[in-house]
C-alpha positions in Angstrom: -17.8 -256.8 294.6 -17.3 -257.7 291.0 -17.7 -254.1 289.9 -15.2 -253.0 292.5 -12.7 -255.7 291.4 -13.1 -254.5 287.8 -12.5 -250.9 288.7 -9.3 -251.8 290.7 -8.1 -253.9 287.7 -8.6 -251.0 285.3 -6.8 -248.6 287.7 -3.9 -251.0 288.1 -3.6 -251.5 284.4 -3.6 -247.8 283.8 -0.9 -247.2 286.4 1.2 -250.1 285.2 1.0 -249.0 281.6 1.9 -245.4 282.6 4.9 -246.7 284.5 6.1 -248.7 281.5 5.7 -245.8 279.1 7.4 -243.5 281.6 10.5 -245.7 281.8 13.3 -244.4 279.6 17.0 -244.7 279.3 17.5 -241.7 281.5 15.3 -243.1 284.2 17.2 -246.4 284.1 20.5 -244.5 284.5 19.0 -242.6 287.4 18.4 -245.9 289.2 22.1 -246.7 289.0 23.0 -243.3 290.4 20.8 -243.9 293.4 23.0 -246.8 294.4 25.7 -245.7 296.8 28.4 -248.1 295.4 28.1 -246.6 291.9 29.1 -243.1 290.8 28.8 -241.6 287.3 32.3 -241.2 285.9 31.3 -239.3 282.7 28.3 -237.4 281.4 25.6 -239.5 279.6 25.9 -239.2 275.8 22.7 -239.9 273.9 22.5 -241.2 270.3 19.7 -241.6 267.8 19.3 -242.9 264.2 21.0 -239.7 262.9 24.3 -240.2 264.6 24.3 -243.9 265.7 27.0 -244.6 263.1 29.5 -242.8 265.2 28.8 -245.3 268.1 28.0 -248.6 266.4 30.0 -248.4 263.2 29.1 -251.3 260.9 26.3 -252.4 263.3 24.5 -249.1 262.9 22.6 -250.4 259.8 21.4 -253.5 261.7 20.2 -251.4 264.6 18.2 -249.2 262.3 16.8 -252.2 260.5 15.6 -253.9 263.7 14.1 -250.7 265.0 16.4 -248.4 267.1 14.7 -245.9 269.4 18.0 -244.5 270.7 21.1 -245.3 272.7 23.0 -243.8 275.7 26.6 -244.2 276.7 28.0 -243.5 280.1 30.9 -244.5 282.3 30.3 -245.8 285.8 32.8 -246.3 288.6 32.7 -248.7 291.6 35.7 -248.0 293.9 38.7 -248.3 291.5 36.9 -250.2 288.8 35.3 -248.5 285.8 32.7 -249.8 283.4 31.4 -248.3 280.2 27.7 -248.8 279.8 26.0 -248.7 276.4 22.2 -248.9 276.6 20.3 -249.5 273.4 16.6 -249.0 273.4 14.7 -250.8 270.7 11.0 -250.7 269.6 10.1 -254.0 271.2 11.6 -257.1 272.8 11.8 -259.0 269.5 14.0 -256.2 268.1 16.2 -256.3 271.2 16.6 -260.0 270.9 17.3 -259.9 267.2 20.2 -257.4 267.7 21.5 -259.5 270.6 21.7 -262.6 268.4 23.6 -260.6 265.7 26.1 -259.3 268.2 26.6 -262.8 269.6 27.1 -264.1 266.1 29.7 -261.5 265.4 31.7 -262.7 268.5 31.0 -266.3 267.6 34.2 -267.8 269.1 35.2 -267.7 272.7 32.0 -266.3 274.3 30.5 -267.7 277.5 26.9 -267.4 278.7 26.3 -265.2 281.7 23.2 -265.2 283.9 22.2 -261.5 283.5 18.9 -260.3 282.1 16.9 -262.6 279.9 20.0 -263.9 278.2 23.6 -262.8 278.2 27.1 -263.6 277.1 30.7 -262.4 277.7 33.7 -262.4 275.4 36.9 -260.8 276.7 36.1 -257.5 278.4 32.7 -257.2 276.7 29.4 -258.3 278.3 26.0 -258.3 276.4 22.5 -259.0 277.6 19.0 -258.3 276.5 15.9 -257.7 278.6 12.5 -256.4 277.5 13.2 -253.8 274.8 16.8 -253.1 275.9 20.1 -254.4 274.7 22.9 -253.7 277.1 26.6 -253.6 276.4 29.1 -253.5 279.3 32.9 -253.0 278.8 35.3 -253.4 281.6 36.2 -255.7 284.5 34.1 -258.9 284.5 33.0 -258.7 288.1 32.2 -255.0 288.0 30.3 -255.5 284.7 28.3 -258.3 286.2 27.5 -256.2 289.3 26.4 -253.2 287.2 24.4 -255.4 284.8 22.5 -257.0 287.8 21.6 -253.5 289.1 20.3 -252.5 285.7 18.5 -255.7 285.1 16.6 -255.4 288.4 15.1 -252.1 287.3 14.1 -252.9 283.7 10.3 -253.4 283.4 8.4 -255.2 280.8 8.1 -258.7 279.3 11.1 -260.4 277.6 9.6 -262.5 274.9 11.4 -264.0 271.9 9.9 -263.7 268.4 7.4 -266.5 267.6 9.6 -268.0 264.9 12.5 -268.4 267.3 10.3 -270.2 269.8 10.0 -273.0 267.2 13.7 -273.8 267.1 13.9 -277.4 268.5 16.2 -277.6 271.6 17.5 -281.1 270.8 21.1 -281.1 269.5 21.1 -277.3 269.4 24.5 -275.5 269.5 23.9 -273.1 272.3 24.4 -269.5 271.2 24.0 -270.1 267.5 20.4 -268.9 267.3 19.8 -265.9 265.0 16.6 -263.9 264.3 16.2 -262.1 260.9 13.7 -259.6 259.8 15.2 -258.4 256.5 17.1 -259.9 253.7 20.4 -258.1 254.5 20.5 -259.8 257.9 20.4 -263.3 256.5 23.3 -265.5 257.5 25.6 -266.1 254.5 26.3 -269.6 255.7 22.8 -270.6 254.8 23.5 -270.0 251.1 20.0 -268.9 250.3 18.7 -266.5 247.7 17.1 -263.8 249.9 15.0 -262.5 247.0 13.0 -265.8 246.8 12.3 -266.2 250.6 9.3 -263.8 250.8 10.6 -260.9 252.8 8.1 -258.7 250.9 5.4 -260.9 252.4 6.5 -260.2 256.0 8.3 -263.5 256.6 10.3 -263.9 259.8 13.4 -266.0 259.8 15.2 -267.8 262.6 18.3 -270.0 262.2 20.5 -272.1 264.4 23.2 -274.7 264.2 22.8 -278.3 265.3 25.2 -281.2 266.0 23.8 -284.5 264.9 26.0 -287.6 265.0 29.1 -285.5 265.0 28.0 -283.5 262.0 27.1 -279.8 262.0 24.0 -278.6 260.1 22.1 -275.4 259.8 18.3 -275.1 260.3 16.4 -272.2 258.9 12.8 -271.5 259.9 10.5 -269.3 257.9 7.3 -268.1 259.5 4.8 -266.6 257.1 1.6 -264.7 258.0 -0.8 -267.5 256.8 -0.7 -271.1 255.7 -1.6 -270.2 252.2 1.4 -267.9 251.8 3.7 -270.6 253.2 2.3 -273.2 250.8 2.9 -270.9 247.9 6.6 -270.6 248.6 6.9 -274.3 249.5 5.5 -275.2 246.1 7.8 -272.8 244.3 10.8 -274.2 246.0 9.7 -277.8 245.3 9.4 -276.9 241.6 12.7 -275.0 241.4 14.8 -277.4 243.5 13.1 -280.8 243.8 16.3 -282.4 245.1 16.0 -280.3 248.3 12.5 -281.6 249.0 13.7 -284.2 251.6 15.5 -281.4 253.4 12.3 -279.2 253.8 9.2 -279.5 255.9 6.1 -277.4 256.1 3.8 -277.3 259.1 1.0 -274.7 258.8 2.6 -271.3 258.2 6.1 -272.6 259.2 8.7 -273.9 256.8 11.9 -275.6 258.0 14.9 -276.0 255.7 18.1 -277.9 256.5 21.2 -276.4 255.0 24.8 -277.6 255.1 24.1 -281.3 254.9 23.0 -283.7 252.2 22.4 -286.6 254.5 18.6 -287.4 254.6 18.9 -289.2 258.0 20.5 -286.2 259.6 17.9 -283.9 258.1 15.1 -286.1 259.2 16.4 -286.2 262.8 16.3 -282.4 263.0 13.1 -281.9 261.0 11.2 -284.4 263.1 11.6 -282.1 266.1 10.1 -279.1 264.3 6.4 -278.6 264.9 3.8 -275.9 264.8 0.6 -276.1 266.9 -2.2 -273.5 266.8 -3.6 -272.9 270.2 -6.7 -271.0 271.3 -6.5 -270.1 275.0 -8.8 -268.3 277.4 -6.7 -265.5 278.8 -9.2 -264.2 281.4 -8.8 -265.5 284.9 -11.5 -267.9 286.2 -13.5 -266.1 288.8 -13.0 -267.9 292.1 -16.1 -266.8 294.0 -16.5 -267.8 297.6 -19.8 -268.5 299.4 -19.8 -265.2 301.3 -19.3 -263.3 298.1 -22.2 -265.2 296.5 -24.5 -264.3 299.5 -23.3 -260.7 299.4 -24.0 -260.5 295.7 -27.5 -261.9 296.1 -28.4 -259.4 298.9 -26.9 -256.6 296.9 -29.2 -257.2 294.0 -32.1 -257.7 296.5 -31.3 -254.3 298.0 -31.1 -252.7 294.5 -34.5 -254.2 293.6 -36.1 -252.9 296.9 -34.6 -249.5 296.4 -36.2 -249.1 293.0 -39.5 -250.5 294.3 -39.6 -248.0 297.1 -38.7 -245.1 294.8 -41.4 -246.2 292.3 -44.0 -246.5 295.1 -43.3 -243.1 296.6 -43.2 -241.5 293.2 -46.6 -242.9 292.2 -48.1 -242.2 295.6 -46.7 -238.6 295.7 -48.0 -237.9 292.2 -51.5 -239.2 293.1 -51.6 -237.0 296.3 -50.4 -234.0 294.4 -53.0 -234.4 291.6 -55.9 -235.0 294.1 -54.9 -231.8 296.0 -54.5 -229.7 292.9 -57.4 -231.2 290.8 -59.8 -232.8 293.3 -62.3 -235.2 291.8 -61.1 -234.5 288.3 -58.5 -237.1 287.6 -58.6 -239.6 290.4 -61.7 -240.8 292.3 -64.3 -239.0 290.1 -67.8 -239.6 291.4 -69.2 -240.9 288.1 -66.5 -243.5 288.1 -66.9 -244.5 291.7 -68.8 -247.6 292.7 -69.3 -248.1 296.4 -70.2 -251.5 297.8 -72.0 -251.0 301.1 -72.4 -253.8 303.7 -75.2 -251.9 305.6 -74.3 -253.5 308.9 -76.4 -251.0 310.9 -79.7 -252.1 309.4 -81.9 -254.7 311.3 -81.8 -258.2 310.2 -84.7 -259.3 308.0 -85.7 -262.9 308.4 -87.0 -264.7 305.4 -88.4 -268.1 305.6 -89.4 -270.4 302.9 -92.7 -272.1 303.7 -93.8 -275.4 302.2 
């Protein structure tokens, strides 16, 4: 039973992985074309890192920086409403989320959150959302864009997980939509007023930032997640030496450093920094085997059957070998006369009486 369960698990994993790897931008567009209410209004136009500048303009550099696989643009029509779909495929969900935060930061004013995909927003006639490794841009009527976005979202496979550093942004007093994820110095928010050369991008630091409202005051929080605690301590010590006045506005927890920018009020900084934490967890990811009594009994008898099978095979093998050798080489290997010792009971002989006389 356990072996069979393991085999099915492996087969399911192989099939699921093959499905994910087989999903592409073209296959996603085909799922829209199968819906009777949507018709392709223009041919699909693909882009890659060689010509993405013609599509994204100034955002092309950011797309390459975060890891662009490719993009496809196609117009879709629903009755008399038309929507332009731009589908960006990134290397992983973290990349898709990072570009999404940059686009939202560009819009900055006037956007509204929309319940499409993992996270989405709309500003004017433009709708953005991210899901798994895809960033989706929809331009057109809001109702039609939402309907097309829902169709696309239902057919995107894969997990949608934010980067680890973004998960540590405290939710209290957070200005919704202000989160930003940075992987290179050029993507750093200028409002943070930080020297990118001294932050450790060469040591693979990941940066997340967001705005907070505390007691009517707006402050920026920057989080720096380093590969190890030792690397984080090195940079924290360097900053404490270079700018000791900023020490009350910084906090290090393990490999994570939090830095308050845009405020010199220690009370405001403390209120935000107290919500920042980092906890290392070791979890057992394998499911606990919930074995029932019938499965236990079946397993026991299965092993008994296996043991009996090997016993019978061994017995017949030895017996067959002995018979073969006695027939081929009689009295030479088995039952040789000189090695035989026969104990006889002599039951056919008369009884001899012996008496002990005094």
